C-alpha atoms as one frame of an Amber mdcrd trajectory, in Angstrom:
protein
 -63.153  52.532 -15.953 -60.364  50.636 -15.141 -60.922  46.659 -15.338 -60.458
  45.796 -11.550 -60.218  42.170 -12.614 -56.998  42.653 -14.635 -55.457  45.104
 -11.912 -55.896  42.310  -9.241 -54.387  39.628 -11.685 -51.568  42.264 -12.612
 -50.737  42.824  -8.994 -50.684  39.211  -8.208 -48.240  38.902 -10.476 -46.425
  41.990  -9.516 -46.659  39.640  -5.810 -45.823  36.593  -6.897 -42.368  37.859
  -8.264 -41.451  39.778  -5.511 -42.012  37.854  -2.575 -42.771  34.375  -3.646
 -46.327  32.206  -3.933 -46.874  32.038  -0.409 -47.254  35.793   0.006 -50.174
  35.646  -2.240 -53.434  36.808   0.088 -56.472  38.596  -0.479 -55.321  41.049
   1.987 -52.229  41.602   0.177 -54.033  42.011  -3.125 -56.432  44.685  -1.457
 -53.294  46.705  -0.210 -51.656  46.474  -3.704 -54.676  47.681  -5.746 -56.066
  50.360  -3.001 -59.216  47.979  -3.163 -60.826  45.421  -0.440 -60.816  41.699
   0.253 -64.232  41.672  -0.893 -63.155  42.525  -4.291 -60.673  39.304  -4.912
 -64.193  36.907  -3.776 -66.422  39.462  -5.852 -64.382  38.736  -8.990 -62.776
  35.303  -8.672 -64.532  33.381  -5.456 -61.108  33.522  -3.634 -57.825  32.808
  -4.016 -57.486  29.507  -5.563 -59.506  31.452  -8.523 -56.455  34.055  -7.867
 -53.719  31.437  -8.761 -55.685  30.067 -11.804 -56.191  33.747 -13.265 -52.566
  34.215 -13.003 -51.667  30.978 -14.080 -53.707  31.305 -16.940 -51.639  34.883
 -18.307 -48.580  33.372 -17.105 -48.710  30.293 -19.299 -50.129  32.438 -21.907
 -46.976  34.325 -22.016 -44.941  31.479 -21.655 -46.717  29.788 -24.722 -45.769
  33.069 -26.836 -42.308  33.184 -25.709 -41.769  29.384 -27.140 -43.756  29.628
 -30.402 -42.879  33.618 -31.358 -39.949  32.178 -33.383 -41.054  31.132 -36.746
 -40.683  27.209 -38.110 -38.231  26.276 -40.172 -37.583  23.396 -41.975 -35.488
  22.280 -39.260 -37.231  20.315 -36.967 -34.190  19.871 -34.343 -33.183  23.636
 -34.559 -36.694  24.508 -33.752 -36.739  22.502 -30.478 -33.319  24.376 -29.387
 -34.669  27.719 -29.895 -37.937  26.341 -27.681 -35.206  25.390 -24.932 -33.645
  28.536 -25.036 -36.802  29.933 -25.027 -37.823  27.692 -22.248 -34.980  28.481
 -20.011 -34.943  32.376 -20.568 -38.410  32.582 -19.117 -37.722  30.654 -16.185
 -34.787  32.591 -15.132 -36.240  35.784 -16.322 -39.888  34.949 -13.977 -38.762
  32.034 -10.923 -41.610  32.692  -9.123 -44.079  32.228 -12.234 -42.389  29.153
 -13.428 -42.477  27.450 -10.250 -46.080  28.011  -9.728 -46.316  26.655 -13.364
 -44.440  23.871 -12.552 -43.580  23.456  -9.259 -45.612  20.920  -6.657 -46.762
  23.872  -4.128 -49.552  25.132  -6.214 -52.290  23.140  -5.251 -54.880  24.993
  -7.301 -53.090  23.751 -10.464 -52.369  20.262  -9.126 -55.859  19.238  -9.583
 -55.496  20.507 -13.651 -52.210  18.556 -14.472 -52.371  15.218 -16.766 -50.456
  12.299 -17.328 -48.720  13.294 -20.190 -47.635   9.655 -21.165 -51.245   8.551
 -21.379 -53.168  11.526 -22.270 -51.001  13.404 -24.395 -51.356  16.600 -22.668
 -49.501  18.499 -19.531 -53.276  19.814 -18.197 -56.838  19.371 -18.398 -57.099
  23.088 -19.368 -56.332  23.806 -22.669 -54.720  27.364 -21.761 -52.533  25.310
 -19.507 -51.670  22.827 -21.637 -50.781  25.053 -24.739 -47.174  25.055 -24.076
 -46.709  21.245 -23.380 -48.151  21.436 -27.131 -45.478  23.460 -28.738 -43.015
  20.941 -27.434 -45.001  17.988 -28.483 -45.498  19.724 -32.017 -41.917  19.912
 -32.604 -41.255  16.539 -31.268 -43.779  14.756 -33.414 -41.474  16.536 -36.345
 -38.502  15.471 -35.328 -39.450  11.806 -35.524 -41.270  12.705 -39.116 -38.175
  13.769 -39.898 -36.460  10.915 -39.437 -33.934  12.696 -36.717 -35.106  10.989
 -33.626 -36.591   7.124 -33.098 -40.376   7.136 -32.682 -40.661   6.242 -28.661
 -44.113   8.164 -28.527 -44.560  11.716 -28.999 -45.529  12.426 -25.562 -43.198
  10.212 -23.924 -40.259  11.275 -26.038 -41.574  15.278 -25.036 -41.756  14.436
 -21.606 -38.222  13.056 -21.648 -36.984  15.975 -23.088 -39.069  18.354 -20.868
 -37.900  16.165 -17.601 -34.112  17.708 -18.783 -35.149  20.776 -19.607 -36.917
  21.567 -16.232 -34.794  19.749 -13.958 -31.167  21.628 -15.312 -33.805  24.867
 -15.276 -34.707  24.503 -11.481 -30.930  23.503 -10.314 -29.477  26.426 -11.977
 -32.219  28.990 -10.713 -31.291  27.497  -7.537 -27.546  28.696  -8.307 -25.940
  25.052  -8.242 -24.406  25.974 -11.861 -23.035  29.234 -11.659 -24.354  32.674
 -12.808 -22.540  32.591 -16.253 -24.747  30.567 -18.727 -22.791  27.914 -17.266
 -26.440  25.874 -16.537 -26.451  26.215 -20.461 -23.638  25.677 -22.027 -22.245
  22.724 -19.767 -25.100  21.375 -18.624 -28.487  21.314 -20.421 -26.946  21.635
 -23.971 -24.923  18.773 -23.527 -27.391  17.238 -22.139 -29.958  17.719 -24.668
 -27.382  17.057 -27.331 -26.275  13.742 -26.035 -29.844  12.825 -25.460 -30.945
  13.398 -29.502 -27.716  11.437 -30.154 -28.912   8.385 -27.990 -32.587   8.561
 -30.096 -30.635   8.289 -33.478 -29.872  11.788 -34.794 -26.341  12.484 -35.856
 -23.563  14.742 -33.894 -22.689  16.530 -37.252 -26.833  17.095 -38.191 -27.139
  18.567 -34.039 -24.130  20.548 -34.938 -25.326  22.477 -37.867 -28.792  22.666
 -36.208 -27.544  23.727 -33.506 -25.818  26.782 -35.453 -29.319  27.763 -37.110
 -30.879  27.354 -33.523 -28.145  30.238 -32.136 -28.631  31.988 -35.381 -32.413
  32.304 -34.949 -32.597  32.882 -31.784 -29.964  35.960 -31.707 -27.225  34.385
 -30.147 -25.199  33.046 -33.196
């Protein structure tokens, strides 16, 4: 038996990526799945529930992308791999990324949390898992003495801000389409930030090489 609820979520993701968040509606979902608008309300209670369900799926896949590479004994290398996977996911799924971390999805805004005081990015555990992956590797960098301890959530928030800003600008086309967003903007910004927080350039270079090899880019 076909799971109609899962069908509607998959259809919502297709509409989101094809037409954008503003195009999501009960009528479009019904047309995409060959069902009725009533199915949306039966399974989700309305479009807010649909968007939450799409976000749950998106965050699960995003978290998987950030954590699928095995942990090594070099936390800076592991952090760089997470950054590479973060950018890859965002560029491959721009509409999903903007729904997750943009400002337009009001149904998600109600779950947002202040990372500087709570240590998490969301009041919903499944939404917060991706920030948890970043927070954990930041804690390891601090414990290893690679960067100074300004508080794990705060440092994670700073590094996330750099990645998020660079990725959004790259998605908008400001850095071209030849990986300049990574090689000339994001990577140097992260490199300089790590140096500013106490790491040594030579050690970071070694971590970069290890990360590129781990990510299959070396």
